[in-house]
N, C-alpha and C positions, 0 to 999 in steps of 0.2 A: 769170334762170333768160336767156339772151341765148337771140331766137329763130333758129334755124338759119335755112342757107339753103332752099327748098326749091325743086323741077325743077319739078315741077307750077308750075302756073296755077287754081287751082280762081276768076279772077275771073271776075264778067260781069257786065251792067248793063242790069236790065230795062224801063228809059223809054227808052229808041233815043235819038233824036238832036234830038227837038222840044223839050223839054224846053230842054235848050242852049243853043239857038236861041233862045230868047227872054228868056235871062241876057246873053248877052255871044257873049266874044269870046277868045281867046288866042294867047296866040303866045312864044316860046319863043327866050330869048335867051342862045348859052352851055351854060353848063352849068345857068342858073336857069331855074326854070319861071316865068313870071311869066303872072299870072292878072288879067285889067282884067275887070270888070263896066260889062256898059254901062248899065244899069238895076239895079233892083232889082225882084221880083214883089212881088205887095202879099202880106200878110200869115205873109210868112218870120220866124221868133220874135224879136222885136223883146218888151225885156220892156214899154218907152213910147216913144213918140214924143217926149217932151218927157223932161229927167232928172228927176225925182219930188222933190220936198220933201224936205228929210233925213228929216221923222216919216213919209213914207210910204217909206219905206227901207229900212225893219226887217223882216225876213220875215212873215210872217202864218202863226200855228199854226191848223190847220186841224180840228176836234172832231172825228170820224167813229162813225160808230154801232156799238153791240158787238152782233153777232149774237148772236139764242135757240139756233145751233147752236154755239157757242163751249160747250167741258166742261175746264172744269179740275181739276173732281173737287172732293171735299168741304172740300179743304185753301186754296181761295182762292176768289175772287169780282177777280171785273172790272170794276172801277168806272168808267170814261173810256179816250179813248183818240185822238188827235192825230196829225195828219203836220204837217211845218213842211216845204215847199220853196226854198233858195236857191243861188247860182253855186257853191257846194261840194257839194252834194249833198244828199240825205234825211235828215231826222233825224224819227225817230218819238219817241214817247211812250204806256207803257201804265201806268195807273192798277192796280195790283194790292194786294189784300187779303186779310190772313193771317184766313183764316177759321174758324182753328182754335183749340185753345192752347197750342198748343203754340208756340218759336220758329222759327221756319223758315229753312234754308239750304239754299242749291246746288240752287235751282229752273232749272227752263230752259220756256222759252214762245214756242211756233211763232207768228206774227200772219203768216193770208194776206187780204189787202185785197182789196179785190171793187171795180169801179166798178156804176155805175147799170144798168148791163146783166146786172152778173151774172159776170160774167168775174172772172177771178183775173188783176189786173193790176201784184200786187206779193207780196213776201212781207220779214220780217223775224223775225230770233232776238231772246230779250233774255233774263238770265241772271239771276240774283241769288248769287255777288256777279258781277260784274263787270269788269274789267281794269284801270279807274279806280276801284273798290272799293278792287281790291288795290294799286294806283298811291299812292293814300293813308293804304296799311296801315288802312281802318278797316274797322269789325265792320259787315259789312253782312249781319248775319241780320236778320229780320225778325219780333218780340217779335207774342204772337197781338193778332189785333183791328185790327192796323195798319196802313194804305194807305202807300203809297209810290209816286212814279211812277218806274218803269225807262225807259233811255234807247238805245235802238241807231241806230247810223250806216250810214249807205247812201251812199259817197265817191261824187260823180260819176257816182251812180245817182238813176234816178229810175222814177215810174210813167207808164208808156203811154198813159193815162188813167185822171180825175182816181177816185179812191179816193173812197166812201160809207161802205161798210161793212168790219167787220172781225171773220172766225172766229180766236179764239184758242185752241190747244189746250196742251198738257202733253207736254214732251219727259222730259221728265227731274221730278219732281212735289216735290224737293225734301227736306232730312232735319229732321226734329222734333229738337232736342235731338242730332247729331247719329245719328242710326237713320237710315238710306235709306227712305223710301216707294217700293211698284212704281212701277216706270216707266212712264214714259205712252207713250198710244199713239200718236204722231207719229212719223212720220219727216223726220227735216233733207236737206230740198231745197233744196242750193245751189243759185244759176244758174249759170251761166258768166259770167266775168269778166274783167277787162283783171288781167295780175300786179298789184298793188300797186309790185315793189320791183325790175321787171325795166328795164334801165339801156341799150332804148332810145334811148330820147326822147334821150338826149344825141346821137345818128346826126344824122348832115345828111340823111336819110329824111324825120328828122319835123320838117322847119322847108320851109317855102314861100312864095315873095312873090307880094302879093296886090294887086293896083291899086287907083287913090283913091277908087271908091266903095266900099272895104271901110277903107282908113286913112285916110278924113277922114271917116265917119260919126260923123254925133251919136246911133247910138242904141245904147245898150249891149252889146246880146248880137245876133249878125249869123250866122244860121246856114246854111253850105254843102252839105252833105248826110245824107242819110238813108240807113243800109244796116242788110242782116239780114248779119247771118255765123256759120254754123253751125260749132261750134266741138267741133273731139271729142275721144271721151274722151284723148288724150293734151292736149289742150292743142294743139292746132295748126286753124287753119283749113278746112277740108273745101269750104267755098263763102262766098267774097264776094259777094255781091247789090246792086250799088246799088239804091235803091229810087227819090230824087228825088238830083240834084243841082242845082249853083247852075253849073258851066262843065263842061268835057270834061276841060279839065286838072285842075281838082279831083277828078272823077272819077277819073284816069291818077294819077294822085301819094296819094290813098288804098287804089289799086289796090296798090298796090306798101307799102307803108306793111303795110296790114292783110295781106299774103301774105307776105309777108318778114321783117316787122319788129318789128312789134309781137307784147309775152308776153302770150299769152291762157293763160288757171287753166280746165278745165272740171268742168259742173255737174255734181253730186251728187248722190245718194242713200245717204244713213246713212254715205256716205264714201266711197262707190265710184264713181267717174270714169264718166261716161257723155255721150253726146254733147245738143247742147244749141241752141240759138237765140240770138244776140246783138240785139240794136236798137241801131245805135253812129250818135249825133248826130253829127255835125262843125262846132264855130259858132266863131266867131271875137268878140277881146275886143276891137276898135278902139283902146282908149288901156287905158293903163296901170295908170290910175285909177278901175280900175270897182270896184265894192263888193263884193267875194267873197259875204259875208252877203246880196244885195240876196236879192227873193224873184223865183222861174226856176218858171216851170209846161210844161216841153218839151210838154204834154200838148195846149197853148192851138194849135203851133206845126200851118201846113199840109199840112209834109208826114207826118208823125204821124198825123195826122187820118187822112189818106189812107192811109196805109198800115192806119190799125187799122179803117176802111171795109170794107178786103179782105178782112180773118180772118173768116171762118165759126169759127172753134174757140174753147171756152169758156176760154180765158188766152193772153195774151198775156205776151211778155218786156218786163222793164225796159229802160231806157231807158239808155245810158249817151252818157253826152256826152263830147266829149275837144275842147278847148275850146285856142283858137291864138292865143296874144299876140304881143303887137309888143314883148316882150323879148329883146333880144340873146344872144346867149346868152350864157354865163361859160366860161372854161376856168380850167384851171390851171398857173401860172407860179410857175417858183423864184423865191424871196426871193434881192435879192444877197446878204445875210447866209449864205444858204446853210444858215438852221436851219431854216425850213419855206416850204410855200409856201404862197401866195393864190390867193382868187378875183377874175378880174377878167373887165370885158366884151370882147369883142372887135368890132371892127369889121366891117357883113353891108352887104348891099344894102339898100337902103330900100323898103319896105315890107317889110320879112323878118317873117317870124310862125311860133312855133313852135309846141308841144304843150304843153301845161303839164304838169309831170310831178308838180302835188300830191297824186297816188293816187287810186283808183280799190279800193273795199272792199265789199266786204257785210255785215252785222251787226255792221259794231264799236259797241261792246265788247266782246260776247260772244263773242265768236274772239278767235283768236292765233296769227303762223302760226310753223311750228318745225319742224326741218330735219326730212324723214324721204328715205330714200334710195332707199326704194319710192316714191316718189308726185311725180305729174307735174311735172318741173324742181328736184322734190327737196325742195319746200318740202310742207305737207302746214298744213288747218288744225285746228285743235284748241279745245276749248270748255274757257274760260277755268274753266270749277268742274274741270272735270280734270286741271288742273294740279298736280304732282305738291308734295304739303306739303312 
């Protein structure tokens, strides 16, 4: 859904020039933007100062308290919940038990996650069946009195604070033996996201040249910028506010990227698009060899913690992370035989980083994307349980 060029410039900066001076300086060389970080502020997003042992690199699954506010009717009980955060995104687990005397299928659960201060900081959907079940052609129906662990994934998305409690509600109660139960009372609220199938990451705008303080860094991850983006009901950014940045050149690069190139997808309530905020962290992976399964906790980041402290509301947007990696872009070239095309790497300036296009998405595999000419970008999310037989 390529994002159109926009005449207005919604970009603004909230942190003035002081933070930039502390980080270093930038210079422009020809058409390439070169960012040289003179030094790193204490406390940026670093997974560790030294490479952890292999036994420590595995992501940790954190158990959460299931709130007594959870309401899943007489048919289900929630027996446990957990979250796991790694570079690829957040994976959530929900242990559900069929408390009825019937086989249950086609149920949808909404999970809202809260931090220790009672603020909502994350949300996901779980479904029976999900897309993985259908891919395996397995019977996902849950027999009476059986407990099953459901999985939901937020690619490239994370809680802004550490969740401690989850409140679970029913969107769909399920179908015992093929007969529909009453609908749940919980609405489906989807946060604003980056559209996972946009083609903007192939553009020159998705690349930036970073200095040796990043390219030679020993840390697995270095954060560069935090911004709040307001996405309108059409998927366009109406505001781009930088909360904290490593350097003025990084700010300038992100301004152009967010305002003109990133394909956003609007928030929605029960399928109706609405304006909503996004919190975007831009971070660099200095080495191609960084394990994408490494533990990753953005809520420990000083930029994000500063943003959270300034918020007075009872909810926080999830953090969407845009990773930059040093891999040279790939291009399609014609094979000499003329039978097919081959992907090859193209030489770029030293220190060139590009946006990783591994995708961003919310609540896979409970949702799937389908063509819809009336939806933003002509695509809409559909619950897997609503897939036609």
